N, C-alpha and C positions, 0 to 999 in steps of 0.2 A: 377129382373122389376127396369128399372130407373124411376124416378119422375120428373117432370117438374113443374118448380115453376116460376112465375112472379114475378117482385117485386111489393108490393102494394096487396098483397095477403094477406089473413086471414089468422092466424096464431093461433090454438086453445092454448090455455095454461093451464094446467092441473095439480093435483097434488096427485097422486097416492101412496105416499108414507108419507113423514113427514109433521109437517104444515109447515106454513108460518108466519113469523113476519107481524103482519098487515101494519108497516111503511116502508118497502121493497115490500109488495103487491101492494102499492098505487102507486111506482116507475115506475111497469111493463109495463104498456100500452105506457109511453112515449117512454120507451125504445126502444120497436119496430117503434114508430113513426118517433123515429129520424134517422131512418135506412129506412125509406120509406116503411114499413109494417104496416102490423095492427094486431090489439090482440084481441082476445074473453078469458076475461078470465072466466075460470067454479065457479061455485059455491064451490065446494070444496077445492078452494085456500084460502078462507076465513073463512074457518072451522079449528076448533081444537078438538081431540078427543085421549088426552091425548099425547103419540107419532105419532100420527097419523093425518093427514089432513084430516077430517070428518070419518065418520064410514064406513066402507067396502062397503054399498050400494051408499053412495054419491060418493064415489070416483071412483067403476064402473060406475055408472051412466053418471060421466063427460066424463069418456073413450069414454063409448058406445056414447054419445050424440055429442061430439068432430069427432067420426068413423062417425056417419051419418049425419052429416050437411054437404049438398053438397057444400058450402061454405069456408069452412075450408080446408085449401090445405096442411098443415102439422100438425102436433102435437107437443108440446113440454114442458116436464116437466119441471115443476118449481125449484124443487130441488128433492135429491134423500132422505137418513134416513130409513127408512122403511117401508114396507107395500107393495110392489107392489106384492111378492109372495102369498101375501096373497086374493089377487081376481084373482089370475092366471087363478083359476079350474071353473072360473065362465064369463070369459069373451070371447063372442062370436067371437070364431076363426073366423066362414065364416063372422062375419063384418069385421073383421081385413081384411082377404085377399081378400073381394068384394071392400070395401073402399080403400086400398090401398096407404096410406098414409105415407108421411115420420115422423117416431118416431124420436125424437131427446132427447138425454139425458145420462146419465153415473152414476156411481154407484148403486143405489139399483135400477136402471131403467134397468140393465142387464138382469133383469127378462123379461123386457118386449121387450128388445132387442131378448131375446131367443125366444118367442112367434112369433115374426118377421119372423126371420130366419125360425122356422118350417112352416111357411106359403109362405115361397118363396120369403121373401121380403127384402130389404136391409134397414137398418138404421143408423142411426147418431149418434156413441159414442161424445158427447160434450159438452160444458160448459151449466151451466142452469142458468136461470135469478136473484134468489134467491141465489146459491150458490157460482157463478163466474159474471156475467155478470154486475151485480150491486155496484160490491166491487170496491173501489178503489183499484188503480194499475193493474188493468187486461182488462187497454184498449187493449191491444197486444190480447189478447184472443178474445174479442170483436169484434176486428175489424177482425182476420181471421174468426171467425165463420162465420160473417154477410160476409165477403166477399166471400166465400162460396155459401153461398145461392144465393148472386148477379149472381157470375160467373160461377157457377156450377161447374161439375166434370165427364171426360168421360171418356171412357176407353183410354188408350195409357196416360194418366196421371201419372206423377211418384211425390208422396210426398216423397222430403228430407229437414226434416226439420234437424235445429240444435239439437243433441243428449245430453243428460245428460253425460260430460265426466269423470264423476265420477262411473259410472255405465260400461264404457268401459272395463274392464277386467271379465263382464259377456256373453260378445258375444262371439257366435264360427260363423265363417265363413261358407259360403254355399249360396247355391239358393236353394229356394223353391215355391212353386205354389201350391194354394188350396183357398178355401174358407177363408175370416177372420172371426175367431169367436170370441166370450169368453167376457171378459170388467173385472169387481171387482172379484178379486179371491173367496171371500169370496160368491159371489152369486152362481158362477161357480160351487163351489163346492154344494154349498147348492140345487142347481137342480139336482143333480146326485141322480138315483134312481125312477125321477119325469118324466112324459112325457115330459116336458120343457127341457130336458138337452141339453145341445148343441150336436151334433154329430162332433165328433172329427179328424174324419179318413179322413187322408189326408189334415187335416186343418191347416191354422196359428194359432197359440192359442194367442191370446191378452190379458194379463193379467196385472193388476193393485191392489194397495189395499194402506188402511190407518190405523194409528193406531193398526195396527199390531203386536204384539212382535214377535220376531223370532220362539220361541216356537210353535204360533199360525200359520204361515206360513207354520212352518214345517208338522203342523196336516192336512192345508188345502191342500197342495203340496202332501201329505202322501195319503192322499184318494185320487186324482186324479190318483197318479202313481197306486194306489191298484184297483181304479178304470178300469185301462187300458188307460186312458184319455191322459199321456204324450206318450205312447208308440205309439200310433194309429197318433198322431199330427204329420205332416210334418215340423212344425218349429214354432217359438217362437218369440212373439217379446213384450216386458215388457216396461212394464209404470211407472210410478213412484209408490216409496213405499215409502210410508212418515209415521215415526213412530220416538220413540226416540231410539230404537236400530236399528239400520241396519240389514236387513237381507241380504244382498250383497255374504257374502260366501255360504248362505244355496241357496240361489237362485244358485248360481253356481254349487255347488254339487248334485244340484236334476238335472238341466237340462244340464249340463255341460256334464252328464257320457253318457248323449242320443247318443251323436254324431249327431245330429242336428243342423240345424242354429238357432243358436240364436241373436234375435238383441235389445239389451237394452239399456235404457236411451230415450226411445221414448217420447214427450213431450206431454202425456195424462194422464187424470187422475187427482186422488187428489189434486195435486202438482202445482206448478206454473213455467213454463208455462202447461196451458190445451187445445190443439189443436184439433179442430176437426176431427174424423178419421169414416171412412164409415167403417159400421161391415156388413156381411151377403152377400159378394160379393165375386167374385174369384180376388187372388191379387197375385203379383210375389214378393217376399222377397228377396232383395238382401243385403246381411249383409254387405259384401266388401262398398256396395255404401253407406250403412245406408238408404235404401230407400225401397217404396212399389211403386207398379207400377201397377193401375188397369186395367184387363183384362176383366172388363165388366160398360156399364155405369153406374154413380150412378146419376147423377143430372142434367140435362139440364133447362136450364134456358131462357127463352124472353124477350120479350119489358113489358117494364113498363105496368101496367093496370093504369086507370084512380081510383085516390084513393078518397074515399067517403069525402065529407063535411059537416058538419051541426051537430047539435045536438045529443049525442050516437054512434058516428062509433066507437067509442074505449070504449063502455060500457061492463061491465059484461054481460053474458049471464043469463038470466030468468031463 
């Protein structure tokens, strides 16, 4: 299904994974306000439970509250880290399906993207406030993200960003069509064997990762190969792989031998730039053109709604 947003809508900001620096959290409402949106910051964003933003109950409650709130038009995860998988089996899948709200995030949020796809919903692999949008030097990512929310993205539109030229040797020519799935390689592999594993049959599999040594990338890709994921996918899109030792040769070995289209150097993931990428809907991959064309509507936008004024319009949820 597609989504509809209006500038000025309320965006629910949750922390389903890692904790957020309090100083950075304080800047989040103004980030949305400057772009013509409103933000509701849920309580777990201000909590810390070791490597998690609040305990499992808190993080789960925030997600459910954002889904159930009729005023919230989209849900933006404030950062990744780790923790989304811990609550997967407790999320009310029926509420996710009925609420049908746009989910935004990447990295550890791949686990939630998989749940959205399982419920027949598209989602947006995109920068997050604490990880990207508030960082200096990320203005282009911020503009691209909010520009997509403002202008929409519908069937027939083609995404053809500037690719990372250093990854050109990984590309394998061809054309393929299928649902765009995936995200962070570590999470895609970790979901195997669970009810939330991505269905790769006839799909375009997008992969990216950070701080993984080549032998770890080898292990993760081998896991996908042994599980039959690479064999059944129709094609591949590779985002940024950031680490000290490049796994380019390994990726070429693992994916190039499959005889399927591979488009590498897509500017999405933990690197810079990190451009928004719609997930869970059917696309056409053209490697020679360096493009993905949407074959389904993703986001339709309308006239601006009136922004509320007065105290409390951008206050955290109670």
